[in-house]
N, C-alpha and C positions, 0 to 999 in steps of 0.2 A: 251560554245563557241567552235566552231571547229577551231583548229589551223592547218594550212597546212604548210608543209615544203617540198620543192622539192630540192633535191641536184643539184648542178651545175655540170653537166657532163664535163664541160670544165676545171674544177679545176684539176690540175695535182698533186698537193702535196698530198702524202699519208695521212698526218695528216688531211688535209681538207676533203678528201674523207671519212676518218674514222668518223670525227665529223658529217658529213652529214648523214651517216648511223645511228649513235647513236641518233641524233636528230629526225630523222624520226620515229624511234622506240618509243622514249619516248613520243612523241606527240600523236601517234596513240593509245598507250595503254590506254589513258584516256577515250576513247569512246565518241561517239556523238549520236545525235538523228536522223539527217536527212538522210534518205535512198538515196535521190537524191545526196547529197554531197558525200556520200560514193561511189556512182556509178561513180562520177567524179574522185575521187582519186584512186579507186581500192584498191587491197590488196597486190599487188606485193611488195616483199622486206620486209614484216613485219616479220623479223626473228631476234631473239635475238642471239648474239654470244654464241655458246655452247648450245643453246636450240632448241627445235622444233619450227616450224613456228607458228606465231600468228594465232589465230582462230577468225573468225568474227561470232558473235552470234547475232541472231535476236529474239526479243520477240514481237509477233504480238498483236495488240490491236484492233480486229475487232469490228465494230459497231454491235449492236444487230440485229440478223436475226432469231428471234424466229419463229417457225412454229406454227400457230394458232391451239389451241386445238379443235376448231369447225370443222376442217377438219376430216371427217369420213372415206373417201375412201382412202385405203392404196396407191392406184396408184397416187392420188392427192398429198398425203404426199411425196411420193418418187419423184414426179415431182418438188415439192418445194425444196427437198433436192438437186436435180440436179441444180436448179437455185442458191442455196446458194453456192454449190461447185464451180460454175462458178466464183462467186465473190472471194471465198477463193483462187482459183487458181491464180487470179490476184495478190493477196497479196504474194503468193509464188513467182511469177515471179518478183514482185517488189523487194523482198529480193534477188532473184537470180541476178537481174541487179545490186544490191548493193554489189555483190560478197560475200554474206553471205555463211558460211560453215554449219550453222545449224539454224533452225527456229522452234519456238514453237508456237502452237495455244492453246487457252484456253480450260478449261473444257467445256463439252457440245458443242464441236466444231460445230456440225451440227444444234444446236438450237432446239433439239427435246424435251428438258426436260419438257416444259409445256404440249406439246402434249402427252407425255408418262403419265403424271399425270392423264389425262382424259381417257386414252385408255389402261389400264394395261392388259386387256385381248386380245388386238390386237398387242402386241409388237412383237410377232413372225412373223407377217405379214409385219413388217416394218424394225425392227432393223437389221436383217441379211443382207438384201439388202442394207440398208442405210450405214452400216459400210463397206461392201464390196466396194461400190461405193466410199466412202471416201478414203479407203486405195488405191484403184486402181487409182483414178483420181489424188489425191494429191501425191501419189507415183510416177506417171509418171511426174508430174510437177517438183518435187524436183530432180528426176533423170536427167531431162534435164539441171539442174544447178549443178549436182553433190553435192547435199546438204542433210544433215541430216534433219529429221523432227520429231517433237513430236506433236501428236494430241490426242484427248481424247473424248470418247463418251461411252454411255451405250452400252453393247453388250449382247446378249442372248445366253446361252449355249443350247446344244441339250436337256438337262434335264429341260429346262425352267427357270433356275436360271439366274438372271441378275447381271452383274458386271459393275461397273463404271470403265472404263479401259483407261489407257494411253498407246499409241502405239509409239514405237521407230522405225523409218524407217532409213535404211542406205542410203549412197550416191547413191546407185543404185535403190532406191525407194522400196526395199524389206524390209519386217519386220525383224528387229533384235531381238525384244522381246517386251513383254508387261507387264504392271503392273496393278494388281487389287487393287483398293482402299481398304485400311485396316480400317481406322478410319472413321466412318460414324455417322452423327447426327441421333438422334432418329427417325426423320421422313424419313430417307433414309434406315432404316433397313429392308425394304421389299426386298432390294437387298442383294446379297451374299457378305460377306466380303472376301478380300484377306487375306492371312496368312503369307506373307513374303515380304521382301523389296529387290528385285533383283538388282544387279549392273551389267551393261553390259560393258565389256571391249572393248575399241577402241584404235587404234594406235594414233589418233590425238586429240580426246577429252578427253582421259584418261578414268577413270571409270565414267559411266553415270548412274544416278539414277533418278527416277521420283516419285513425290508425287502429290496428287490431293486435292485441297481445304482444307477440314476439317482436313486432315492429319497433316497439319503444325501447328495446334493448340496444338498438342502433341509433345513436344520436343524429345521424344523417337524416333519418326519416322525419322527425318533427322539424328539423331545420329546413328541409325541402318545403314542407307546408308553410312554415313561417316566411320563407323567401317568396313563396307563391302568394302571399297576402292573407294567410289564415290569421284571424283574430281569436278564434276559439277552435280547439281540437277535441273532438269527441273520441273517447278511447274505450271501446268495448273490449273486455279482456277476461281471460280465465286464469291469468298468471301475473307475474311481476315484470318490472322494467329493468331488472338487472339480475345477473347470475351470481349469487352469493348467499350469505347468511341473513336470515331474518329481515330486519328493517332496512337493509341496503336497498331493496326495491322501492320502498317508500321514499327514501332519500333521492333515488334516481328520478322518480316521477316528479318530485318537486323541482329537481335540477332541470329537467327537460322544460318545465314551464318557465322558469326564470331565465334560462340561457337563450330562450327564444321570445320572451315577453309575450306569451300567449296564455289564455285561459285553458285549463285542461279539465275535462269532465270524464271522470273514471267510473265506469260501471262494471261491477264484478259480481259474479254469482256467489251468494253466501257470505260475503264479507269483503271489505276493501273499497267500497264505492265512496267517492269523495269528489270535491270540486276544489281546484287549486287556482290561485290568482296568478297574474303575470309576474308577480314578485316572489313566487314560490311559497306563498302562504296557503295552508290548508284552511279554506273558508268553512267547510262543513264536511262531516262524515256521516254515513248512514249508521244506524244503531243495531239493526238486526235483520232477520229474514223478512223479505218483502217490504222493507222500509225504503224510503226515498231520501237521499241527501238533497236538500234544496237550498239554493242561495240566490240572492238578487245581485246581479252584476251589471256593470256598464261595459259592454263588449268593446267600446271605443276608448275606454279610459283605463286608469290603474296601472300605467306603465312608466311612472316617474322613475328616473334613475340618472346615474352619472357619477362623477368623481369631483374632487376639489377644484379642478380646473374647468369643468364643463358639466352642467346639469341639463337634462332634457325632460320635457313633459312626456314625450314618448321616446324611450331609449332606443327603439328600433331605428330612429333617424340617424343615430350614430353607429350602433352595433353593426348594422348590415352594410354600412359604407366603409367601415374599418376592416372588413374582411380582406384577405389576400387570395382570391380564387386561383391565381396562377400557381400558387405553391401547393394546391390541394390535389394535384394530378393523381397521386398514389391512391386516393380514395376511389377512383374509378378503374383501377387496375384489377382485373379479375384474378390475377396470380401474383400478388405481392410477394416480396422475398421471404416474409415470415412463414409462408406455407411450406417452404422447403425444410423448415426446422420442425414442423409438426405434421407428420404424415397422417393420413386418414386411418382410423381404427375400425371403421365399419362402413359398408356400402350403404347407399340410400335404400336399396331394395331390402337389405337386412334390417335396417332401422325401422322401415315402414312395417315389415312383417312382424317384428318383435313387439313394436309398440301396439299394433292391433291386438295381439294376444294379451299383452299386459293390460290393456283397457277393458278386456272382456273376461277371459278365464283366469288371468293372472292373479288378481286379488283373491279369488276363491281358492286357487291352488295354494297360495301363500297361507291363507287361513287354515287350510287343511293341514299343512306342515306344522303350523303353530299349535294346532289342536293336539297333534301327536306329542309335541313337547309338553303341553299342559297335562296330558294323560300319563306322563312319565315314560313314554316309549322313546327313549333317547336315541337308540340306534336307528329306528325308523325315521325319526325326525331329522337326524343328520343326513341320512340318505335322501330324504325329500328336499332338504335345503340345498344340498349339493346339486341335485337335478334342476332345481329352480335356477340356480346360478348359471347353469349351462344354457337353459332355455330362454332366459330373460336377461341376457347379457347387457350390461350398462344401464339397466333400468333401476328404479327404486327397489324392485324385488331382488335384484342381484345384490345391491348394497346392503339391504337389511338382512338378507339371508346370510351374507358374509359375517355380519355382526353376530347372528345366532351361532354360526359355525365357530367363530372366534371364541365364543363362550362355551360351546359344547364340543363341536367337531375337532377343533385343534387340540382340545384337552385329551383326545384319544390318539393323537399323532405320536410317533416314536419320540422318545426323549432325546432332546438335543444335547450338545456337549455340556458337561456338568458345570454348573456355576456354584456360587455359594448357596448352601442349603440352610434351611431353618435349624436353629439349635435352641437349646433350653437355657443358654447362658446370656445371650444378648443378641444384638442386631448384627450377626455375621462377624463377631469378634469377641473381645473380652467382655465380661459382664459390665453393664453400665451402672453408674451410681443409682441408688434408689431415687425415685421421683419424689416431688414435694407433696406434702399433704394439702388438701384443699383448705383455703384460708377463709371460707365462708361458713357461717353458722349452719348447723344441721337442724332443719325443722321438718314439718310435714310428717309423713308416715315414718321416715327414717329416724326421726327423733324418738319414736316409741320403741325402736329396736336398736339399742347400742351395738355397734359392730354389725348391724343388719342381721344379727342372729335371730332366726325364726321369722324373718320378714316374709318368707315365702308362704307361711301359713295364714297370713292376714287375708281375709276375704276380699279386700280391695286390690290385692296383688294378683294380676292375671298370669304373670310368668316371671320367673327369676332364675338366674344362672350365675354361679360364682366360679366355675372352672376348677373347683378344688378337688373334685372326685372323678375317678374313672379314667379310661383311655380316650383317645380321640374318637375311636369307633363308638364307644359308649356315649360320648358327648353328642355325636351325630344322631344316635338313636333317641336321646332325650329331646333333641330339637325336632327331629322328624325328617329333615332333608339336609344333606351335607354335600358340598363339592370340595374335594381335597385331592387333586390330581396326583396320582402315584404316591400318595401319602406324604408329599413333600411341601405342601402349602401350609399346613397347620402343625404347630408344636406347642407344648406348654413351656412357659418361661418362668424363671424365678424372679424376674423383674416386676416388682409390684410397688404401689405407692408406699411412701415412707410410713404413713400412719395406718397402713392396711393390716388387718388381722389375718389376711389370707397369705398364702405362700406361693401362689402361682397365678399367672395370667395366660391368656391364649394369644399366641403369635401367629399372624397370617403373613405369608411372604409370597409376592408375585415376582417371578423371574421371566421376563419376556424372552421368547424363544423356547421356553419350557412350559409355561403356564400363564394364565391371566389372573392369578389369584384364586380365591375360593369364597365359600359362603356357608353360613348356617341359616336355615329358614324354619320358622315354626308357625303353625296355625294356632292362634290363641284359643284357649279352652272355651271362651264365650265371646260373643261379639258385643261391642260397646259403641256408644256414640261419642265418648270423649276418653282420651287416653293420654297418659304421660309415659314417656320412655326415657330411660337414663342409662348411659354407659360412660365408662372412662376409656380413653384412648391415648396411645402414645405412638407417634410416628418416628421412624428411624431418623438418625441425624442426617442421612443423605437421601431421605424420602423424595421421590419424584412425583410428578402429577399422576392423578388417578382418573379413572373413567366414571365409576359409580361407587357409592358407599352405602351406609346404613339406610334402610328404607322401611317406612310404615305405610299402612294403607288398608284398603278393603277390596275384596273380590266378591262378586255375586254371580254364581254360588261360590262359597269359599273353597279353596283348594289346599292340598298338603304340599304344594310346590309353587315356586314363583312363576307367574305368568309373563307372557311377552306383551307386545303392544307398543314398541318403540315406533315413533312417527305416526301413531294413530290417536286421534282424539277419542277419549271414552264417550260412551253414549249418554251417561248420566245414571244408568241403573246397573252398570256392569262392573265398574272399578274406579278407584282413585288411588293415587300413590304420592307419597312425599318422601323424597330422598334428602337425608341430612348429610351433606357432603362438601368437601373442599372443591373449589373451582379456581382455575388460574387466571380467568379473565383475559385470555389470549396472551398469556405471558406477562401481564402487568403485575401479578403477584408471584412472589417466590414460591416454589413448590413446597408443600403440596397445594397451597393456595389459601383462599379465605372461605369461611363457612357460608353456605347458602342452602336454600330449600329448592330442590329440583322436582317440579310438580307436574302431575298429569290429572286433569279433571275436565269435565265436559264443557266448561266455559273458558278453557285456556285459549290463548291466541295462537294462530297458525303462522308458520314460517313462509318465507318467500317462495320456497319450492313446492308449496301446496300441501306439505306434510305438517304434522303437529309434533314437534320435538319439545321435550319438557321445558316449561317456563321456569326460569331461574329467578327466585325472589331473594333479594339481598338486603341487609341492613343499611341504614344511612351512612354508617362508617364501616369500612371493611373490617371483618373480624378474622384476622389472620390466624391460621392454624400453626401452632408452635411445633418445631421438631424437637425430638429427644426430650420431651417433657410431657408428663401426664396431664390430661385435661378432662374435666367433667363436662359432659354434654347432656343436656336434658331438653326434650322437645314435648310440646303439648299440641295435640291435634284434636279439634272439636268439629263434629259434623254439624251441618245446618239442622235446625230443629224441626223443619218441615220441608217437604219437597219444593214449595214455592218461596221459601225463605233464603236469604243470603247472609245468614248470621254465623256461618262457620268461621273458625279461627285457627291460627297457627302461632306458636311462640317458641322461642329458643333462648335457653340460658347456658352460659359458659362459665364454669367455675362459680355458679351461684348468682351470677349477674345477668340480668336480662339483656340479650343482644338484639332481639327484635320481637315484636308482637304485631301480627297482621290480622285485622278484622275490618268490618265495614267502617268506612270513614277514615282509616289510616291514610296519611298523606303519602302519595307515591309519585314516582316519575312517570313519564309517558310509557304506556304498556304496549309492548310489541310481542312478536313471536319469540323473542329472547327472554321476555319476562319484564320485571321492573325492579326498581330499588325504592326503599322507603326514603323519604326526604325529611329533613329537619325543619325546613321552611318552604312555603309555597307548595308547588305540586298540585295534584288532583286527588280528590277523595276516592279511596278504593271502594269498589262496588260491593265487596264482601264475597266470601266463599259460599257458593252453592255447590258443595261437593257432590251432591246426589239429587236425583229426581225421584228416587224411590227410597222410602225409609227402611226397606229391607236390606239395603246396602249399608254396612257398618264397618268399623275398624275391626279387622280380624287376623292380621298377620304382622310379624316382625321379621325382618330380613337383615341379618348381620352379614353384610356384603363387602368384600374388598376386591374390586374388579379393576384391572389395569390393562390398558391396550396401548399400542403405538399411536392410535388416533389421539389419545389424550395428550401425548407429547407434541404431535403435529399441530393440534389446535392451540397449543401454547408456545408455538414457534421453536420446538425442539426438533432438530433435524436428525436424520439417521447418520450412523457412523460410516466411515469410508468403506468398511466391509460390506455394507448394505444388508447384512443379515440380522443385525440387532440395532437397537437405538442407543442413545447415550446411557440408557439404563443397563447396558450390557455388563458393566463392571459392578453394578449395584443391584441390590434387591429393593423393591419397594415394599416396605413392611409396615404393619400396623399391629399394635398389641391392644387387646381389649380387657378392661375390667369395668366394673361399675360398683363403686363403693363410696360411701360417705364416711370415710375413716373406717371402712369395713369391707364387706364381702360379697355384695351382689354384683355380678359382672355385667349382666345385660338384663334389663327387666322392663316389663310393661305394668303400669299401675293405673287404676281408675282415679286415683287422687295423686297430688304432687308428692314426691318423695323427699325433696331436700329443702325447699324454700317456701312452701306454703302457697305458691302461686296457683290460682284456679281452685 
């Protein structure tokens, strides 16, 4: 929140004038996001008594302006560079109007990275001219505002070597110095490494250092700058500061700041731009494409720290004297003992060649394979994914193709040694006692149809299934799409709720080494903006962790089969999905876990690896999934009312009691690429769901999915057995039974109005 305080110039009392000055300083130090509001308030008077003036720093967050790799003519490439620079100049002027003293742009400022991957022999025809134009044009722009600038791009030396380079321009627009990236991932090692971490001294910013992307993964890099006298480190990047899941990178960046007591200015394309204090506090974050994160800082202050025995105004006075450099020798050993334990799996040349193709044709090739899958050409899709794995080894394409093959290809593999198979009497043994009847009152549509008899004829009911008639094959035809490997995943069971008028339920069993479970998928007969879905489920007494479960959503255009899209953010007009599924929270919850929504939509948050894995949305208190007990699950999904509105909603009821309701204003925890939890107190207001940017995209499918993989076990800290061929699930089947009944007979259904409790 931006707090503004303007002193009253009519106040004559010296004490009042003093308080006015102090208050204006304290409020501005906090930093804000909006460049427009900064332009209004200006920066005059931001001076701490006895200190140098406050400095206004901006971290740009440009939208993606990648130059296509299919452009072959250098003149056309440079023309595109000029167009991009025109946009970037506008960001510079925006920062200047906000009275910024310094601005940072991200790594690959010109967006040439993908083009370079496809045209390595033509770099000398483009890079020198492109970099010169960048420094000239952006230099003139910042000079017009008397502003420092950090920008970053590959540059080529006269000897042909290529450096990933960060440039530091002074207030006059002239180059102060440059930094060559030192730490590079294996696929970047066709470039030349830098060999030092220079610090540039300035009168108003203090010592200035620069790091680029992968540098920050190595704690030694910012430490070298801090020891060299850096007060502020500019960090142009396209990725994270740690290798791991979701917000671990965010935590690492904050840690790098506080362990060195430096300011960190992070500029990242598309998202992630922020400014961090020497105490590890995130002062401000950019909000969207082409936004600027802006904060007022004192480069020479903000470093208080210590312990009960000794407190320092500038903790560096202690920290860097308490080091033991003589013990750090192993840090400079190029072949430490650990390397003998972890042999190389790929040569540099292989990594460079594979990554170049992954950056160019790889994504298109993957989408082509995915299209075969969506078209129902399963054999062709399997062949395509297998080929992709061979060609793009160890890339995201390899990993996601393997996920597709696990779901499709391995289902065609020869059957492994027989394990327990589904039966109609119970979960791999004697029949279980009948489940309990729901203890909640039946209202809504269900109240009008005792025993749910005839409910499928209600015009508000989109789809209903009670599993009471026909064979498994006929069941698949009713739904439209079925996955039931070797006929061993699905079976009908006599285990039903105690109060049920029905006589059977559907049992799905996943046995790793033989299958990954199965699914039923149906395209709804008409598309709607709001839907309720209800099912009853009972997990086996020894149920393990699962990968994915029941899913609702919309595809545009709608399809008769489930689509892919793992790791990819929807565009806004193509799809959104909501999984209603148990998750183990990395083993914190006993299997099968606690209920959550696993969501994909175009405003979801991205993960640290640059991909978009589903955002997990959880209630304030974990809703643990019971084993060996029937549970009624109902979900409501409501689309936003117009493309520019964020009034979409999600809600979950368990046995008739609301477990969570998420809409605009709901209090949530910090939102990362992992998702967020609702909170009972404090937190931040949720922005609301803008599920779609086109009102032609509606809810149009129900996917009764029971998908189990070894990955689900590993993510929840379940290790493989000694044989190495199966996991701890080898002696057990992960099973789920489905019904959907309110003392009655609908097994899985979609409704335009609530079925059980009148909600919505």
